[in-house]
N, C-alpha and C positions, 0 to 999 in steps of 0.2 A: 296346238290345238286348231285344226281344219275350218272354216267359217260354216260349214255344214253344222262339225258337231256344237261349235258355241250357239249354231239357233236355234237345236235340238235341249242343247242343256238351259237355256231360257224356256223356251217351250215348258220342259220340267219343271225347272222351280216355277215355273207360275201358277202348277196343278197340284202340288203336295200334298199327299193328304196318308192318313193313318189309318190303319187296320183296327179294328176296335177288339173286345174280349173275344168275341166269337171268329176274330178271323175277313171279319165282313170291310171290303173297303169301298167309296164314296166315288163314283165315276162322276168327275166334273161335269155339270151341265152343258157346258161350251163341247166339250169330247164328245158327252151324248147326243148333241143336236148334231156335230160334226158327222159322227157315225150313224144319225140316225137310228139309236141306242132305246128301245122304250124297254117299259116295266115285263119284265119277261124276255127280254131279247135272250135267246140262247149264245153264250159265249163259249170258247175253247182258253184254255188256258197252258202257258205251255213255260216254262225255262229253258235259258239259255247257258253256256258252259261260263257265261261271267255270273250266274246268278240271277239276272236280271228273269222278271217276268213280264210273260209275252200278252197280253187279253187280243181275244181273234173273234169277231164276227164270227157265229156259225151259221153256215147255207147250207143246207141239204143236197142243193142242187150242185153245189163241187165236185161230187161224188160222179154226179152223171156227167162233168164235162165236157171229157172225150166223147162220149157217146153222144149227146149232145150237139155238138163240132160236127161230129158223121152226119146224123138225123138232120140237119141244118144243111150240108151239105147236099144229100140226096134229095130233099123237097127242092132246092136250089136249083140242083141239074134237071129236076123233072119238070121242072114249072118256069124257067126261066127268069125267076122272078129273086129278089134278096130275102133273105128270111135272119131272123136274128131268136134269139133264146137268150133270157134274163133268171136271173133269181130275184131275187127280193131288192136287193142293192145295185147289182151290176150287169154289163151283156155280159154269156158266157159264153155265147156263140154267134159266127156271122158267116153268112156265105151266100155269095153272090151278086158281094160288095166291100168296101172298101175296106175292110177289115181294121187297121188302124186308125179309121176315123171316130170307130164305135166302139169295138174290145176292151172289154173293162172298163169302160166308164159308166159313172154313176148313171141309174135312172133318173128320168125326170119326175116332178114329185105329183103330176099329171099321170103318171104309169104307175108311181108306186098308189095313187087313191084308187085305181080301174084293179088294180091285182089284191087289193084289199077288201073292195068291195066285188069281188067275183065277177068283175063285166067283160064282156067284150064289146068292141066298136069296130066299123068298117066305116071309112068315110075317105073324100079325097081332099088333098090340099086344101081348097078352099071351103072346105067345111067348118062348122063350128064345132063338130066335136073331135076333129083331128088334134091327135096328140102327140109330142114330141116324144120320140123314147128317150133319147138326153138330152143333158142342160143345153148344149149346142143343138143347131139345128140343122139335117140332113140337108144338102143338096141336092136339089134333082128330084129328090121324094114326090108323085103325085097324089101314091093312093096307098092305103094300108087296111089289114086288119090285122087285129090283136086280139088275143085269147087269154084268158088268167090259166095259169095252171091248177090243178088243185090236185091234191097226196094227202088222202084221209082227212077228207073236211079242210084242211088246210092251205090256203093261198101262197104257193111255194116261190112266182113267178110266172111268164107270160112267156107266150111264143105271137112272133111278130111278121108275118108277110109283107114286104113294099115293093112297089115298082117303082121306077122311074121313067116311062113310057108317057107321052105327054098328055094322051090322050086316056090313061088308065081307070077302069073303074071296077068296082071290084062288086062284088054279090055275094050269093048264099054257097056258089061251088066252094068260093076262096073264107069264107067261114067256116065250110063247112070242115076245109084241110085246117085250118087252123087249129079250132076246134077238134079234131081227130087227133092231128101234133100235140096238143098237148093236154088230151086225155091218154093216150098213150105215155108223153113221159111222166104223168103223174103216176101210171100204174107200174111204170119204172122205179119210180123210188119208193113204192109199197114194199119193195123185194120181191 
């Protein structure tokens, strides 16, 4: 058995669970914490050819990933700024910056809180309300505007506009741009 499979086998044996008489299973606390699963978190259930059951955290924004990427690209080209779009868990689109450093990375706890509280932030790098988008700090970001995406009353992600210009200062115009983008993406999800 290859090393990777041995690690997976050990992981699986540590988290053995059983279905109850109604077919319910308990997802162990450590896995819930790692995947940020809370009560009511929607999950997709799949089976593979070997009969294994696969649980995947559902993200409605995944349906819009290609569109979000194109939208971020258009915003970035027209503004010259870096644009990121997230769902509630990870960055799903990046334009105008290094994609490999941020695309598909988990969002930070601070961004998760901003999304949950349906807030917006406009801040410079040295300001108290500046929040990291992902756990690892993005080098060179000097200013940001971040706005939650709302769809049918639910917070489903965020739009972030970032600058790497040394003396960048964002204001009302960038706030309106991020808010317009978030509103548009939220309406796209409504169908």
